[in-house]
All heavy atoms as TSV, in Angstrom:
chain	resi	resn	atom	element	x	y	z
A	1	MET	N	N	-6.239	-9.602	21.384
A	1	MET	CA	C	-5.862	-8.293	20.882
A	1	MET	C	C	-7.043	-7.677	20.131
A	1	MET	O	O	-7.879	-8.381	19.579
A	1	MET	CB	C	-4.662	-8.405	19.965
A	1	MET	CG	C	-3.412	-8.928	20.631
A	1	MET	SD	S	-2.031	-8.861	19.483
A	1	MET	CE	C	-0.846	-8.140	20.548
A	2	ALA	N	N	-7.047	-6.372	20.072
A	2	ALA	CA	C	-8.168	-5.659	19.475
A	2	ALA	C	C	-8.342	-6.009	18.001
A	2	ALA	O	O	-9.462	-6.228	17.547
A	2	ALA	CB	C	-7.969	-4.160	19.640
A	3	PHE	N	N	-7.252	-6.073	17.250
A	3	PHE	CA	C	-7.409	-6.356	15.822
A	3	PHE	C	C	-7.901	-7.778	15.582
A	3	PHE	O	O	-8.612	-8.035	14.625
A	3	PHE	CB	C	-6.133	-6.061	15.042
A	3	PHE	CG	C	-4.911	-6.819	15.478
A	3	PHE	CD1	C	-4.641	-8.087	14.977
A	3	PHE	CD2	C	-4.028	-6.252	16.372
A	3	PHE	CE1	C	-3.507	-8.783	15.384
A	3	PHE	CE2	C	-2.905	-6.954	16.781
A	3	PHE	CZ	C	-2.641	-8.219	16.288
A	4	ASP	N	N	-7.562	-8.720	16.430
A	4	ASP	CA	C	-8.081	-10.085	16.308
A	4	ASP	C	C	-9.597	-10.094	16.506
A	4	ASP	O	O	-10.319	-10.774	15.776
A	4	ASP	CB	C	-7.420	-11.024	17.319
A	4	ASP	CG	C	-5.964	-11.299	17.009
A	4	ASP	OD1	O	-5.581	-11.263	15.824
A	4	ASP	OD2	O	-5.209	-11.556	17.968
A	5	ASP	N	N	-10.069	-9.338	17.483
A	5	ASP	CA	C	-11.506	-9.239	17.718
A	5	ASP	C	C	-12.207	-8.612	16.521
A	5	ASP	O	O	-13.276	-9.050	16.107
A	5	ASP	CB	C	-11.804	-8.424	18.973
A	5	ASP	CG	C	-11.439	-9.157	20.252
A	5	ASP	OD1	O	-11.350	-10.409	20.219
A	5	ASP	OD2	O	-11.250	-8.483	21.277
A	6	PHE	N	N	-11.603	-7.579	15.966
A	6	PHE	CA	C	-12.209	-6.923	14.805
A	6	PHE	C	C	-12.308	-7.903	13.638
A	6	PHE	O	O	-13.365	-8.017	13.003
A	6	PHE	CB	C	-11.408	-5.689	14.379
A	6	PHE	CG	C	-12.035	-4.963	13.224
A	6	PHE	CD1	C	-13.009	-4.009	13.443
A	6	PHE	CD2	C	-11.663	-5.252	11.918
A	6	PHE	CE1	C	-13.610	-3.354	12.384
A	6	PHE	CE2	C	-12.259	-4.593	10.846
A	6	PHE	CZ	C	-13.234	-3.637	11.075
A	7	ILE	N	N	-11.233	-8.611	13.349
A	7	ILE	CA	C	-11.232	-9.575	12.246
A	7	ILE	C	C	-12.303	-10.633	12.462
A	7	ILE	O	O	-13.059	-10.975	11.546
A	7	ILE	CB	C	-9.836	-10.211	12.091
A	7	ILE	CG1	C	-8.838	-9.155	11.599
A	7	ILE	CG2	C	-9.872	-11.407	11.142
A	7	ILE	CD1	C	-7.391	-9.602	11.681
A	8	LYS	N	N	-12.378	-11.147	13.656
A	8	LYS	CA	C	-13.341	-12.210	13.965
A	8	LYS	C	C	-14.783	-11.708	13.883
A	8	LYS	O	O	-15.652	-12.394	13.355
A	8	LYS	CB	C	-13.061	-12.769	15.361
A	8	LYS	CG	C	-13.918	-13.962	15.726
A	8	LYS	CD	C	-13.443	-14.612	17.010
A	8	LYS	CE	C	-14.201	-14.006	18.177
A	8	LYS	NZ	N	-13.878	-14.650	19.458
A	9	ASN	N	N	-15.017	-10.496	14.356
A	9	ASN	CA	C	-16.378	-9.972	14.439
A	9	ASN	C	C	-16.823	-9.145	13.233
A	9	ASN	O	O	-17.991	-8.774	13.140
A	9	ASN	CB	C	-16.540	-9.129	15.705
A	9	ASN	CG	C	-16.354	-9.958	16.955
A	9	ASN	OD1	O	-16.857	-11.075	17.043
A	9	ASN	ND2	N	-15.614	-9.434	17.912
A	10	HIS	N	N	-15.898	-8.857	12.334
A	10	HIS	CA	C	-16.211	-8.008	11.172
A	10	HIS	C	C	-15.538	-8.570	9.917
A	10	HIS	O	O	-14.740	-7.899	9.268
A	10	HIS	CB	C	-15.749	-6.573	11.424
A	10	HIS	CG	C	-16.340	-5.952	12.634
A	10	HIS	ND1	N	-17.609	-5.430	12.661
A	10	HIS	CD2	C	-15.845	-5.791	13.885
A	10	HIS	CE1	C	-17.864	-4.957	13.861
A	10	HIS	NE2	N	-16.809	-5.173	14.630
A	11	GLU	N	N	-15.898	-9.787	9.567
A	11	GLU	CA	C	-15.250	-10.467	8.444
A	11	GLU	C	C	-15.412	-9.702	7.120
A	11	GLU	O	O	-14.440	-9.528	6.382
A	11	GLU	CB	C	-15.824	-11.877	8.296
A	11	GLU	CG	C	-15.122	-12.703	7.240
A	11	GLU	CD	C	-15.631	-14.125	7.167
A	11	GLU	OE1	O	-16.144	-14.646	8.178
A	11	GLU	OE2	O	-15.520	-14.711	6.085
A	12	ASN	N	N	-16.609	-9.217	6.832
A	12	ASN	CA	C	-16.826	-8.497	5.570
A	12	ASN	C	C	-16.033	-7.199	5.515
A	12	ASN	O	O	-15.444	-6.869	4.478
A	12	ASN	CB	C	-18.319	-8.221	5.357
A	12	ASN	CG	C	-19.091	-9.481	5.046
A	12	ASN	OD1	O	-18.537	-10.449	4.532
A	12	ASN	ND2	N	-20.372	-9.479	5.371
A	13	GLU	N	N	-16.034	-6.464	6.607
A	13	GLU	CA	C	-15.274	-5.215	6.645
A	13	GLU	C	C	-13.778	-5.478	6.495
A	13	GLU	O	O	-13.064	-4.734	5.823
A	13	GLU	CB	C	-15.547	-4.447	7.945
A	13	GLU	CG	C	-16.944	-3.880	8.049
A	13	GLU	CD	C	-17.973	-4.863	8.605
A	13	GLU	OE1	O	-17.676	-6.074	8.726
A	13	GLU	OE2	O	-19.088	-4.418	8.919
A	14	THR	N	N	-13.309	-6.548	7.130
A	14	THR	CA	C	-11.892	-6.911	7.016
A	14	THR	C	C	-11.531	-7.220	5.575
A	14	THR	O	O	-10.495	-6.758	5.069
A	14	THR	CB	C	-11.567	-8.115	7.920
A	14	THR	OG1	O	-11.866	-7.764	9.274
A	14	THR	CG2	C	-10.112	-8.518	7.811
A	15	LYS	N	N	-12.374	-7.985	4.891
A	15	LYS	CA	C	-12.125	-8.304	3.477
A	15	LYS	C	C	-12.109	-7.040	2.634
A	15	LYS	O	O	-11.266	-6.884	1.743
A	15	LYS	CB	C	-13.177	-9.281	2.967
A	15	LYS	CG	C	-12.994	-10.675	3.495
A	15	LYS	CD	C	-14.083	-11.608	2.975
A	15	LYS	CE	C	-13.909	-13.002	3.564
A	15	LYS	NZ	N	-14.975	-13.922	3.133
A	16	THR	N	N	-13.021	-6.116	2.915
A	16	THR	CA	C	-13.071	-4.861	2.165
A	16	THR	C	C	-11.797	-4.044	2.381
A	16	THR	O	O	-11.221	-3.509	1.427
A	16	THR	CB	C	-14.309	-4.035	2.578
A	16	THR	OG1	O	-15.479	-4.792	2.280
A	16	THR	CG2	C	-14.354	-2.705	1.841
A	17	ILE	N	N	-11.353	-3.952	3.613
A	17	ILE	CA	C	-10.123	-3.215	3.923
A	17	ILE	C	C	-8.935	-3.829	3.191
A	17	ILE	O	O	-8.107	-3.119	2.606
A	17	ILE	CB	C	-9.875	-3.183	5.451
A	17	ILE	CG1	C	-10.926	-2.314	6.137
A	17	ILE	CG2	C	-8.465	-2.693	5.773
A	17	ILE	CD1	C	-10.976	-2.465	7.640
A	18	LEU	N	N	-8.842	-5.150	3.187
A	18	LEU	CA	C	-7.736	-5.827	2.498
A	18	LEU	C	C	-7.798	-5.608	0.990
A	18	LEU	O	O	-6.769	-5.398	0.345
A	18	LEU	CB	C	-7.740	-7.317	2.829
A	18	LEU	CG	C	-7.385	-7.659	4.267
A	18	LEU	CD1	C	-7.576	-9.158	4.518
A	18	LEU	CD2	C	-5.966	-7.230	4.602
A	19	GLU	N	N	-8.992	-5.622	0.405
A	19	GLU	CA	C	-9.143	-5.363	-1.029
A	19	GLU	C	C	-8.718	-3.943	-1.369
A	19	GLU	O	O	-8.033	-3.712	-2.372
A	19	GLU	CB	C	-10.586	-5.597	-1.463
A	19	GLU	CG	C	-10.969	-7.056	-1.526
A	19	GLU	CD	C	-12.442	-7.265	-1.858
A	19	GLU	OE1	O	-13.090	-6.331	-2.375
A	19	GLU	OE2	O	-12.933	-8.374	-1.593
A	20	ILE	N	N	-9.122	-2.979	-0.549
A	20	ILE	CA	C	-8.733	-1.585	-0.768
A	20	ILE	C	C	-7.213	-1.453	-0.698
A	20	ILE	O	O	-6.590	-0.795	-1.543
A	20	ILE	CB	C	-9.418	-0.660	0.254
A	20	ILE	CG1	C	-10.915	-0.592	-0.027
A	20	ILE	CG2	C	-8.797	0.737	0.252
A	20	ILE	CD1	C	-11.733	0.059	1.079
A	21	HIS	N	N	-6.611	-2.079	0.297
A	21	HIS	CA	C	-5.152	-2.023	0.442
A	21	HIS	C	C	-4.459	-2.644	-0.769
A	21	HIS	O	O	-3.497	-2.072	-1.305
A	21	HIS	CB	C	-4.728	-2.730	1.727
A	21	HIS	CG	C	-3.254	-2.789	1.924
A	21	HIS	ND1	N	-2.487	-1.662	2.146
A	21	HIS	CD2	C	-2.397	-3.834	1.894
A	21	HIS	CE1	C	-1.227	-2.014	2.260
A	21	HIS	NE2	N	-1.142	-3.329	2.107
A	22	MET	N	N	-4.942	-3.794	-1.223
A	22	MET	CA	C	-4.338	-4.442	-2.389
A	22	MET	C	C	-4.488	-3.577	-3.630
A	22	MET	O	O	-3.532	-3.411	-4.396
A	22	MET	CB	C	-4.956	-5.825	-2.605
A	22	MET	CG	C	-4.508	-6.836	-1.565
A	22	MET	SD	S	-5.357	-8.437	-1.640
A	22	MET	CE	C	-5.147	-8.898	-3.337
A	23	ASN	N	N	-5.672	-2.999	-3.843
A	23	ASN	CA	C	-5.886	-2.125	-5.002
A	23	ASN	C	C	-4.999	-0.890	-4.947
A	23	ASN	O	O	-4.442	-0.468	-5.968
A	23	ASN	CB	C	-7.357	-1.720	-5.097
A	23	ASN	CG	C	-8.250	-2.869	-5.490
A	23	ASN	OD1	O	-7.806	-3.848	-6.094
A	23	ASN	ND2	N	-9.516	-2.780	-5.152
A	24	ALA	N	N	-4.865	-0.308	-3.776
A	24	ALA	CA	C	-4.009	0.872	-3.627
A	24	ALA	C	C	-2.548	0.525	-3.910
A	24	ALA	O	O	-1.835	1.288	-4.566
A	24	ALA	CB	C	-4.156	1.453	-2.224
A	25	THR	N	N	-2.115	-0.625	-3.438
A	25	THR	CA	C	-0.737	-1.057	-3.664
A	25	THR	C	C	-0.468	-1.239	-5.149
A	25	THR	O	O	0.551	-0.773	-5.666
A	25	THR	CB	C	-0.466	-2.372	-2.904
A	25	THR	OG1	O	-0.675	-2.137	-1.506
A	25	THR	CG2	C	0.950	-2.861	-3.117
A	26	VAL	N	N	-1.371	-1.891	-5.851
A	26	VAL	CA	C	-1.218	-2.094	-7.297
A	26	VAL	C	C	-1.203	-0.742	-8.010
A	26	VAL	O	O	-0.360	-0.494	-8.874
A	26	VAL	CB	C	-2.339	-3.006	-7.845
A	26	VAL	CG1	C	-2.352	-3.004	-9.364
A	26	VAL	CG2	C	-2.178	-4.426	-7.320
A	27	PHE	N	N	-2.112	0.150	-7.624
A	27	PHE	CA	C	-2.160	1.478	-8.249
A	27	PHE	C	C	-0.839	2.219	-8.054
A	27	PHE	O	O	-0.274	2.765	-9.008
A	27	PHE	CB	C	-3.309	2.314	-7.679
A	27	PHE	CG	C	-3.295	3.728	-8.178
A	27	PHE	CD1	C	-3.833	4.036	-9.409
A	27	PHE	CD2	C	-2.712	4.740	-7.425
A	27	PHE	CE1	C	-3.791	5.339	-9.895
A	27	PHE	CE2	C	-2.666	6.044	-7.891
A	27	PHE	CZ	C	-3.215	6.347	-9.135
A	28	ILE	N	N	-0.346	2.254	-6.837
A	28	ILE	CA	C	0.902	2.970	-6.552
A	28	ILE	C	C	2.054	2.386	-7.357
A	28	ILE	O	O	2.827	3.123	-7.976
A	28	ILE	CB	C	1.217	2.945	-5.045
A	28	ILE	CG1	C	0.187	3.792	-4.289
A	28	ILE	CG2	C	2.640	3.430	-4.763
A	28	ILE	CD1	C	0.209	3.600	-2.786
A	29	ASN	N	N	2.181	1.068	-7.384
A	29	ASN	CA	C	3.279	0.432	-8.118
A	29	ASN	C	C	3.185	0.673	-9.614
A	29	ASN	O	O	4.211	0.772	-10.290
A	29	ASN	CB	C	3.315	-1.068	-7.826
A	29	ASN	CG	C	3.824	-1.383	-6.445
A	29	ASN	OD1	O	4.538	-0.598	-5.829
A	29	ASN	ND2	N	3.452	-2.541	-5.937
A	30	ASN	N	N	1.970	0.768	-10.149
A	30	ASN	CA	C	1.790	0.942	-11.595
A	30	ASN	C	C	1.692	2.397	-12.029
A	30	ASN	O	O	1.722	2.685	-13.223
A	30	ASN	CB	C	0.536	0.193	-12.066
A	30	ASN	CG	C	0.697	-1.302	-11.979
A	30	ASN	OD1	O	1.797	-1.830	-12.035
A	30	ASN	ND2	N	-0.408	-2.000	-11.836
A	31	ASN	N	N	1.563	3.314	-11.087
A	31	ASN	CA	C	1.375	4.736	-11.397
A	31	ASN	C	C	2.178	5.600	-10.434
A	31	ASN	O	O	1.624	6.467	-9.758
A	31	ASN	CB	C	-0.118	5.093	-11.288
A	31	ASN	CG	C	-0.980	4.264	-12.189
A	31	ASN	OD1	O	-1.056	4.509	-13.379
A	31	ASN	ND2	N	-1.619	3.254	-11.622
A	32	THR	N	N	3.486	5.370	-10.367
A	32	THR	CA	C	4.295	6.076	-9.366
A	32	THR	C	C	4.257	7.589	-9.548
A	32	THR	O	O	4.229	8.321	-8.552
A	32	THR	CB	C	5.750	5.583	-9.372
A	32	THR	OG1	O	6.301	5.743	-10.678
A	32	THR	CG2	C	5.829	4.126	-8.950
A	33	ASP	N	N	4.246	8.070	-10.804
A	33	ASP	CA	C	4.201	9.519	-11.024
A	33	ASP	C	C	2.946	10.129	-10.408
A	33	ASP	O	O	3.022	11.104	-9.664
A	33	ASP	CB	C	4.212	9.846	-12.526
A	33	ASP	CG	C	5.518	9.499	-13.202
A	33	ASP	OD1	O	6.551	9.454	-12.517
A	33	ASP	OD2	O	5.505	9.273	-14.425
A	34	GLU	N	N	1.803	9.532	-10.711
A	34	GLU	CA	C	0.542	10.055	-10.195
A	34	GLU	C	C	0.449	9.877	-8.684
A	34	GLU	O	O	0.018	10.790	-7.968
A	34	GLU	CB	C	-0.633	9.360	-10.880
A	34	GLU	CG	C	-1.966	9.956	-10.519
A	34	GLU	CD	C	-3.122	9.332	-11.279
A	34	GLU	OE1	O	-2.906	8.512	-12.186
A	34	GLU	OE2	O	-4.264	9.678	-10.928
A	35	ALA	N	N	0.860	8.716	-8.198
A	35	ALA	CA	C	0.782	8.447	-6.762
A	35	ALA	C	C	1.636	9.433	-5.970
A	35	ALA	O	O	1.197	9.962	-4.946
A	35	ALA	CB	C	1.215	7.016	-6.469
A	36	ALA	N	N	2.836	9.692	-6.435
A	36	ALA	CA	C	3.710	10.640	-5.743
A	36	ALA	C	C	3.092	12.028	-5.728
A	36	ALA	O	O	3.177	12.748	-4.729
A	36	ALA	CB	C	5.086	10.676	-6.407
A	37	GLY	N	N	2.433	12.415	-6.814
A	37	GLY	CA	C	1.795	13.720	-6.896
A	37	GLY	C	C	0.567	13.861	-6.007
A	37	GLY	O	O	0.158	14.972	-5.685
A	38	LEU	N	N	-0.027	12.744	-5.619
A	38	LEU	CA	C	-1.217	12.783	-4.771
A	38	LEU	C	C	-0.886	12.966	-3.289
A	38	LEU	O	O	-1.763	13.302	-2.498
A	38	LEU	CB	C	-2.026	11.491	-4.932
A	38	LEU	CG	C	-2.675	11.287	-6.298
A	38	LEU	CD1	C	-3.273	9.886	-6.398
A	38	LEU	CD2	C	-3.743	12.341	-6.545
A	39	LEU	N	N	0.365	12.756	-2.930
A	39	LEU	CA	C	0.759	12.882	-1.525
A	39	LEU	C	C	0.818	14.340	-1.097
A	39	LEU	O	O	1.205	15.213	-1.864
A	39	LEU	CB	C	2.107	12.203	-1.293
A	39	LEU	CG	C	2.109	10.695	-1.517
A	39	LEU	CD1	C	3.526	10.157	-1.519
A	39	LEU	CD2	C	1.273	9.999	-0.456
A	40	SER	N	N	0.433	14.580	0.109
A	40	SER	CA	C	0.402	15.926	0.658
A	40	SER	C	C	1.799	16.530	0.726
A	40	SER	O	O	2.772	15.844	1.009
A	40	SER	CB	C	-0.200	15.864	2.062
A	40	SER	OG	O	0.024	17.065	2.747
A	41	ALA	N	N	1.875	17.827	0.513
A	41	ALA	CA	C	3.154	18.535	0.610
A	41	ALA	C	C	3.712	18.468	2.025
A	41	ALA	O	O	4.912	18.626	2.231
A	41	ALA	CB	C	2.987	19.988	0.174
A	42	ASP	N	N	2.858	18.224	3.010
A	42	ASP	CA	C	3.324	18.058	4.385
A	42	ASP	C	C	4.115	16.762	4.551
A	42	ASP	O	O	4.950	16.648	5.442
A	42	ASP	CB	C	2.149	18.031	5.368
A	42	ASP	CG	C	1.425	19.365	5.436
A	42	ASP	OD1	O	2.029	20.383	5.073
A	42	ASP	OD2	O	0.257	19.371	5.855
A	43	ILE	N	N	3.816	15.797	3.699
A	43	ILE	CA	C	4.486	14.499	3.772
A	43	ILE	C	C	5.676	14.445	2.832
A	43	ILE	O	O	6.742	13.951	3.189
A	43	ILE	CB	C	3.490	13.364	3.424
A	43	ILE	CG1	C	2.346	13.331	4.443
A	43	ILE	CG2	C	4.193	12.012	3.342
A	43	ILE	CD1	C	1.206	12.423	4.056
A	44	VAL	N	N	5.495	14.968	1.634
A	44	VAL	CA	C	6.525	14.883	0.592
A	44	VAL	C	C	6.927	16.290	0.164
A	44	VAL	O	O	6.117	17.046	-0.357
A	44	VAL	CB	C	5.997	14.097	-0.632
A	44	VAL	CG1	C	6.993	14.133	-1.763
A	44	VAL	CG2	C	5.664	12.675	-0.234
A	45	LYS	N	N	8.172	16.614	0.379
A	45	LYS	CA	C	8.669	17.945	-0.009
A	45	LYS	C	C	9.098	17.985	-1.466
A	45	LYS	O	O	9.029	19.010	-2.118
A	45	LYS	CB	C	9.850	18.357	0.886
A	45	LYS	CG	C	9.494	18.448	2.355
A	45	LYS	CD	C	8.446	19.495	2.607
A	45	LYS	CE	C	8.125	19.583	4.082
A	45	LYS	NZ	N	6.940	20.347	4.367
A	46	ASP	N	N	9.557	16.841	-2.003
A	46	ASP	CA	C	10.029	16.772	-3.384
A	46	ASP	C	C	9.353	15.584	-4.071
A	46	ASP	O	O	9.709	14.437	-3.829
A	46	ASP	CB	C	11.552	16.624	-3.391
A	46	ASP	CG	C	12.153	16.719	-4.777
A	46	ASP	OD1	O	11.490	16.323	-5.756
A	46	ASP	OD2	O	13.296	17.187	-4.881
A	47	VAL	N	N	8.389	15.879	-4.925
A	47	VAL	CA	C	7.601	14.830	-5.576
A	47	VAL	C	C	8.488	13.936	-6.434
A	47	VAL	O	O	8.281	12.724	-6.487
A	47	VAL	CB	C	6.457	15.449	-6.415
A	47	VAL	CG1	C	5.731	14.400	-7.235
A	47	VAL	CG2	C	5.486	16.182	-5.514
A	48	GLU	N	N	9.484	14.487	-7.094
A	48	GLU	CA	C	10.366	13.684	-7.949
A	48	GLU	C	C	11.175	12.687	-7.126
A	48	GLU	O	O	11.360	11.538	-7.543
A	48	GLU	CB	C	11.304	14.588	-8.756
A	48	GLU	CG	C	12.072	13.851	-9.833
A	48	GLU	CD	C	11.176	13.158	-10.862
A	48	GLU	OE1	O	10.085	13.664	-11.162
A	48	GLU	OE2	O	11.574	12.085	-11.358
A	49	VAL	N	N	11.647	13.096	-5.975
A	49	VAL	CA	C	12.372	12.177	-5.086
A	49	VAL	C	C	11.447	11.047	-4.651
A	49	VAL	O	O	11.829	9.875	-4.658
A	49	VAL	CB	C	12.955	12.919	-3.866
A	49	VAL	CG1	C	13.477	11.951	-2.822
A	49	VAL	CG2	C	14.050	13.882	-4.301
A	50	GLU	N	N	10.212	11.392	-4.276
A	50	GLU	CA	C	9.243	10.369	-3.865
A	50	GLU	C	C	8.919	9.420	-5.023
A	50	GLU	O	O	8.834	8.207	-4.838
A	50	GLU	CB	C	7.965	11.023	-3.348
A	50	GLU	CG	C	6.948	10.038	-2.839
A	50	GLU	CD	C	7.400	9.280	-1.606
A	50	GLU	OE1	O	8.300	9.754	-0.885
A	50	GLU	OE2	O	6.853	8.194	-1.349
A	51	ASN	N	N	8.761	9.965	-6.214
A	51	ASN	CA	C	8.486	9.147	-7.386
A	51	ASN	C	C	9.619	8.149	-7.616
A	51	ASN	O	O	9.383	6.956	-7.844
A	51	ASN	CB	C	8.290	10.038	-8.614
A	51	ASN	CG	C	7.946	9.253	-9.854
A	51	ASN	OD1	O	7.420	8.150	-9.794
A	51	ASN	ND2	N	8.244	9.821	-11.002
A	52	ASN	N	N	10.847	8.617	-7.541
A	52	ASN	CA	C	12.001	7.722	-7.713
A	52	ASN	C	C	12.049	6.657	-6.617
A	52	ASN	O	O	12.402	5.505	-6.879
A	52	ASN	CB	C	13.303	8.517	-7.748
A	52	ASN	CG	C	13.452	9.313	-9.015
A	52	ASN	OD1	O	12.916	8.957	-10.057
A	52	ASN	ND2	N	14.164	10.426	-8.940
A	53	ALA	N	N	11.696	7.044	-5.402
A	53	ALA	CA	C	11.675	6.077	-4.304
A	53	ALA	C	C	10.623	4.997	-4.553
A	53	ALA	O	O	10.878	3.805	-4.357
A	53	ALA	CB	C	11.403	6.788	-2.982
A	54	LEU	N	N	9.440	5.408	-5.001
A	54	LEU	CA	C	8.381	4.441	-5.283
A	54	LEU	C	C	8.771	3.492	-6.410
A	54	LEU	O	O	8.458	2.306	-6.368
A	54	LEU	CB	C	7.074	5.161	-5.628
A	54	LEU	CG	C	6.386	5.886	-4.480
A	54	LEU	CD1	C	5.220	6.726	-4.997
A	54	LEU	CD2	C	5.912	4.907	-3.417
A	55	LYS	N	N	9.456	4.013	-7.416
A	55	LYS	CA	C	9.902	3.165	-8.533
A	55	LYS	C	C	10.950	2.162	-8.073
A	55	LYS	O	O	10.996	1.038	-8.553
A	55	LYS	CB	C	10.468	4.027	-9.664
A	55	LYS	CG	C	9.427	4.747	-10.450
A	55	LYS	CD	C	10.051	5.584	-11.553
A	55	LYS	CE	C	8.962	6.321	-12.321
A	55	LYS	NZ	N	9.518	7.184	-13.354
A	56	GLY	N	N	11.802	2.571	-7.152
A	56	GLY	CA	C	12.905	1.720	-6.722
A	56	GLY	C	C	12.570	0.796	-5.563
A	56	GLY	O	O	13.360	-0.074	-5.208
A	57	PHE	N	N	11.403	0.997	-4.972
A	57	PHE	CA	C	11.028	0.218	-3.800
A	57	PHE	C	C	9.551	-0.150	-3.895
A	57	PHE	O	O	8.701	0.465	-3.265
A	57	PHE	CB	C	11.297	1.036	-2.530
A	57	PHE	CG	C	11.128	0.264	-1.257
A	57	PHE	CD1	C	12.042	-0.700	-0.888
A	57	PHE	CD2	C	10.050	0.503	-0.428
A	57	PHE	CE1	C	11.892	-1.408	0.293
A	57	PHE	CE2	C	9.885	-0.201	0.752
A	57	PHE	CZ	C	10.811	-1.164	1.116
A	58	PRO	N	N	9.224	-1.135	-4.739
A	58	PRO	CA	C	7.814	-1.496	-4.929
A	58	PRO	C	C	7.159	-1.941	-3.625
A	58	PRO	O	O	7.795	-2.588	-2.791
A	58	PRO	CB	C	7.856	-2.655	-5.922
A	58	PRO	CG	C	9.249	-2.747	-6.420
A	58	PRO	CD	C	10.123	-1.970	-5.491
A	59	LEU	N	N	5.918	-1.569	-3.461
A	59	LEU	CA	C	5.157	-1.944	-2.284
A	59	LEU	C	C	4.561	-3.337	-2.467
A	59	LEU	O	O	4.344	-3.780	-3.579
A	59	LEU	CB	C	4.029	-0.934	-2.060
A	59	LEU	CG	C	4.456	0.529	-1.935
A	59	LEU	CD1	C	3.227	1.418	-1.819
A	59	LEU	CD2	C	5.374	0.721	-0.751
A	60	ILE	N	N	4.295	-4.009	-1.365
A	60	ILE	CA	C	3.625	-5.302	-1.413
A	60	ILE	C	C	2.378	-5.238	-0.549
A	60	ILE	O	O	2.305	-4.447	0.396
A	60	ILE	CB	C	4.527	-6.466	-0.950
A	60	ILE	CG1	C	4.959	-6.277	0.514
A	60	ILE	CG2	C	5.725	-6.641	-1.853
A	60	ILE	CD1	C	5.569	-7.513	1.119
A	61	SER	N	N	1.407	-6.063	-0.884
A	61	SER	CA	C	0.178	-6.062	-0.105
A	61	SER	C	C	-0.101	-7.417	0.529
A	61	SER	O	O	-1.100	-7.586	1.209
A	61	SER	CB	C	-1.009	-5.648	-0.971
A	61	SER	OG	O	-1.174	-6.560	-2.032
A	62	ASP	N	N	0.775	-8.362	0.287
A	62	ASP	CA	C	0.590	-9.674	0.903
A	62	ASP	C	C	1.944	-10.359	1.054
A	62	ASP	O	O	2.935	-9.913	0.502
A	62	ASP	CB	C	-0.362	-10.549	0.094
A	62	ASP	CG	C	0.154	-10.868	-1.305
A	62	ASP	OD1	O	1.134	-10.262	-1.757
A	62	ASP	OD2	O	-0.446	-11.745	-1.941
A	63	LEU	N	N	1.971	-11.400	1.807
A	63	LEU	CA	C	3.212	-12.147	2.012
A	63	LEU	C	C	3.223	-13.341	1.054
A	63	LEU	O	O	3.076	-14.487	1.455
A	63	LEU	CB	C	3.338	-12.613	3.457
A	63	LEU	CG	C	3.374	-11.477	4.480
A	63	LEU	CD1	C	3.455	-12.050	5.890
A	63	LEU	CD2	C	4.533	-10.560	4.225
A	64	ASN	N	N	3.416	-13.034	-0.232
A	64	ASN	CA	C	3.411	-14.099	-1.236
A	64	ASN	C	C	4.723	-14.863	-1.226
A	64	ASN	O	O	5.655	-14.538	-0.489
A	64	ASN	CB	C	3.101	-13.524	-2.609
A	64	ASN	CG	C	4.126	-12.491	-3.048
A	64	ASN	OD1	O	5.284	-12.565	-2.691
A	64	ASN	ND2	N	3.682	-11.528	-3.848
A	65	ASP	N	N	4.825	-15.888	-2.046
A	65	ASP	CA	C	6.011	-16.736	-2.057
A	65	ASP	C	C	7.271	-15.961	-2.419
A	65	ASP	O	O	8.352	-16.241	-1.876
A	65	ASP	CB	C	5.817	-17.913	-3.021
A	65	ASP	CG	C	4.797	-18.917	-2.499
A	65	ASP	OD1	O	4.580	-18.949	-1.273
A	65	ASP	OD2	O	4.217	-19.666	-3.319
A	66	THR	N	N	7.187	-15.002	-3.330
A	66	THR	CA	C	8.349	-14.190	-3.698
A	66	THR	C	C	8.865	-13.436	-2.497
A	66	THR	O	O	10.070	-13.419	-2.223
A	66	THR	CB	C	7.996	-13.212	-4.821
A	66	THR	OG1	O	7.510	-13.951	-5.956
A	66	THR	CG2	C	9.204	-12.369	-5.227
A	67	PHE	N	N	7.967	-12.811	-1.742
A	67	PHE	CA	C	8.370	-12.067	-0.552
A	67	PHE	C	C	8.986	-12.994	0.494
A	67	PHE	O	O	9.990	-12.672	1.115
A	67	PHE	CB	C	7.178	-11.334	0.049
A	67	PHE	CG	C	7.507	-10.589	1.306
A	67	PHE	CD1	C	8.148	-9.370	1.257
A	67	PHE	CD2	C	7.217	-11.128	2.549
A	67	PHE	CE1	C	8.489	-8.683	2.411
A	67	PHE	CE2	C	7.539	-10.456	3.711
A	67	PHE	CZ	C	8.184	-9.229	3.641
A	68	LYS	N	N	8.393	-14.147	0.679
A	68	LYS	CA	C	8.876	-15.074	1.707
A	68	LYS	C	C	10.294	-15.568	1.420
A	68	LYS	O	O	11.025	-15.920	2.331
A	68	LYS	CB	C	7.918	-16.257	1.826
A	68	LYS	CG	C	6.586	-15.887	2.427
A	68	LYS	CD	C	5.636	-17.062	2.418
A	68	LYS	CE	C	4.265	-16.660	2.894
A	68	LYS	NZ	N	3.315	-17.777	2.811
A	69	LYS	N	N	10.712	-15.567	0.147
A	69	LYS	CA	C	12.054	-16.018	-0.224
A	69	LYS	C	C	13.115	-14.950	0.010
A	69	LYS	O	O	14.293	-15.232	-0.032
A	69	LYS	CB	C	12.073	-16.438	-1.702
A	69	LYS	CG	C	11.288	-17.686	-1.959
A	69	LYS	CD	C	11.295	-18.040	-3.434
A	69	LYS	CE	C	10.431	-19.258	-3.701
A	69	LYS	NZ	N	10.370	-19.576	-5.126
A	70	MET	N	N	12.714	-13.713	0.252
A	70	MET	CA	C	13.665	-12.605	0.428
A	70	MET	C	C	14.401	-12.714	1.735
A	70	MET	O	O	14.017	-13.208	2.689
A	70	MET	CB	C	12.939	-11.272	0.343
A	70	MET	CG	C	12.318	-11.062	-1.025
A	70	MET	SD	S	11.296	-9.579	-1.063
A	70	MET	CE	C	12.459	-8.429	-1.749
C-alpha cells in the first residue's frame, strides 16, 4: 500500500507528521474554545456547538491502553 511505502521510505517525515498530529490533538483537547474558533465557517456554522462537542468528545492521537479498553 502507498502509505506503507511512505512510512518505510520516509521515516523522519513520518515521525514529524505523527508529532504534529499529537501536538494538535493535545492543543485541541486543552483549548477547545480557541480550537473551535479557528475552524472555518464553511466547516462550523456554530462555534459554541463545536466547542461543546470538542469538550464532550476528546480526541486521541494514539491507541493507548485506555483506548484499547473501550
